[in-house]
DRENZA-632782 format. One record per residue (C-alpha): residue number from 0; residue in one letter; chain; x, y, z. Coordinates in nm, 3 decimals. Layout:
N
R   num   residu   chaine      east     north        up
R   NUM        A        A         X         Y         Z
...
//
This chain:
122
R   num   residu   chaine      east     north        up
R     0        M        A     0.000    -0.016     0.004
R     1        R        A     0.108     0.361    -0.054
R     2        T        A     0.101     0.570     0.252
R     3        K        A    -0.148     0.888     0.243
R     4        I        A    -0.144     1.217     0.425
R     5        F        A    -0.441     1.404     0.423
R     6        E        A    -0.601     1.692     0.623
R     7        Y        A    -0.953     1.751     0.780
R     8        K        A    -1.058     2.028     1.004
R     9        G        A    -0.694     2.139     1.081
R    10        Y        A    -0.579     1.775     1.163
R    11        I        A    -0.331     1.587     0.969
R    12        G        A    -0.394     1.227     0.924
R    13        I        A    -0.141     0.948     0.811
R    14        Q        A    -0.254     0.624     0.685
R    15        S        A     0.029     0.395     0.611
R    16        A        A     0.099     0.029     0.719
R    17        V        A     0.415    -0.204     0.849
R    18        D        A     0.446    -0.327     0.478
R    19        A        A     0.388     0.019     0.315
R    20        E        A     0.567     0.091    -0.028
R    21        G        A     0.916     0.269     0.026
R    22        L        A     0.915     0.185     0.392
R    23        L        A     1.294     0.209     0.485
R    24        N        A     1.293     0.086     0.860
R    25        D        A     1.104    -0.200     1.034
R    26        P        A     0.873    -0.048     1.275
R    27        T        A     0.787    -0.383     1.418
R    28        K        A     1.129    -0.399     1.547
R    29        S        A     1.205    -0.304     1.928
R    30        G        A     1.400     0.021     1.932
R    31        E        A     1.253     0.163     1.598
R    32        L        A     1.110     0.491     1.695
R    33        G        A     0.832     0.518     1.416
R    34        F        A     0.812     0.522     1.046
R    35        V        A     1.057     0.616     0.779
R    36        L        A     0.975     0.615     0.421
R    37        D        A     1.115     0.714     0.087
R    38        A        A     0.877     1.026     0.008
R    39        A        A     0.854     0.919    -0.351
R    40        F        A     0.581     0.650    -0.215
R    41        V        A     0.381     0.901     0.004
R    42        D        A     0.079     1.074    -0.141
R    43        I        A    -0.009     1.396     0.030
R    44        H        A    -0.320     1.612    -0.034
R    45        P        A    -0.237     1.991    -0.100
R    46        R        A    -0.408     2.110     0.218
R    47        A        A    -0.205     1.846     0.437
R    48        L        A     0.115     1.981     0.268
R    49        K        A     0.015     2.334     0.348
R    50        L        A    -0.033     2.244     0.716
R    51        L        A     0.304     2.027     0.709
R    52        M        A     0.475     2.346     0.595
R    53        T        A     0.364     2.502     0.939
R    54        I        A     0.546     2.271     1.160
R    55        P        A     0.839     2.447     1.334
R    56        K        A     1.198     2.328     1.317
R    57        S        A     1.334     2.217     1.643
R    58        G        A     1.706     2.214     1.778
R    59        D        A     1.690     1.833     1.798
R    60        D        A     1.813     1.577     1.549
R    61        I        A     1.497     1.409     1.552
R    62        G        A     1.136     1.557     1.533
R    63        D        A     0.803     1.431     1.589
R    64        F        A     0.746     1.471     1.196
R    65        D        A     1.055     1.497     0.976
R    66        V        A     1.135     1.563     0.599
R    67        Y        A     1.507     1.579     0.486
R    68        K        A     1.717     1.489     0.181
R    69        A        A     1.928     1.190     0.216
R    70        D        A     2.288     1.170     0.100
R    71        D        A     2.168     0.967    -0.214
R    72        G        A     1.937     1.240    -0.319
R    73        R        A     1.606     1.067    -0.197
R    74        V        A     1.355     1.262     0.013
R    75        I        A     1.297     1.080     0.346
R    76        L        A     0.975     1.141     0.546
R    77        G        A     0.938     0.991     0.891
R    78        W        A     0.721     1.008     1.206
R    79        L        A     0.718     0.911     1.552
R    80        G        A     0.444     0.652     1.605
R    81        G        A     0.249     0.396     1.428
R    82        P        A     0.106     0.348     1.093
R    83        L        A    -0.208     0.549     1.176
R    84        K        A    -0.139     0.890     1.301
R    85        M        A    -0.330     1.219     1.368
R    86        F        A    -0.201     1.537     1.490
R    87        R        A    -0.236     1.930     1.478
R    88        P        A     0.059     2.084     1.324
R    89        E        A     0.082     2.321     1.616
R    90        E        A     0.135     2.028     1.869
R    91        V        A     0.452     1.870     1.693
R    92        S        A     0.787     1.996     1.565
R    93        G        A     1.020     1.894     1.312
R    94        S        A     1.416     1.823     1.345
R    95        S        A     1.652     2.068     1.310
R    96        V        A     1.668     1.998     0.926
R    97        Y        A     1.294     1.966     0.878
R    98        S        A     1.239     2.068     0.509
R    99        P        A     0.863     2.005     0.408
R   100        E        A     0.935     2.214     0.086
R   101        L        A     1.103     1.905    -0.058
R   102        L        A     0.747     1.724    -0.062
R   103        K        A     0.507     1.701    -0.349
R   104        S        A     0.142     1.726    -0.334
R   105        D        A    -0.124     1.508    -0.509
R   106        K        A    -0.474     1.688    -0.528
R   107        T        A    -0.640     1.336    -0.606
R   108        V        A    -0.568     1.203    -0.228
R   109        E        A    -0.892     1.128    -0.040
R   110        C        A    -0.931     1.174     0.332
R   111        D        A    -1.023     0.834     0.491
R   112        P        A    -1.391     0.833     0.594
R   113        K        A    -1.302     0.664     0.929
R   114        F        A    -1.072     0.974     0.978
R   115        I        A    -1.328     1.214     0.919
R   116        K        A    -1.584     1.031     1.158
R   117        Y        A    -1.316     1.008     1.443
R   118        I        A    -1.240     1.390     1.402
R   119        D        A    -1.618     1.492     1.387
R   120        S        A    -1.662     1.289     1.699
R   121        I        A    -1.416     1.472     1.914
//
């Protein structure tokens, strides 16, 4: 499956899996902090990308949500947590090298109905 990132009512939602295309780590292993993917395998809605641009950089090497260019030129995207994640951009931070401008959006990405239902219930 391809990973999707979408937005609804100011929340960013991520829908991925432990066998997602482009996964660069093994999130099922003890000690793995979250998900790390080649961003070429991630579909991002334009509204979600706009919100990702508002996440501030921190002074740390690891952020709650991160985007950077690897030495081999690939754009890498990662986050702390599991395959299904939801957050407000003002509640997280990127690493010291967080660069969301490296990402590309795709207006065909649809918000998961379960995500909409959950957000509407809180």
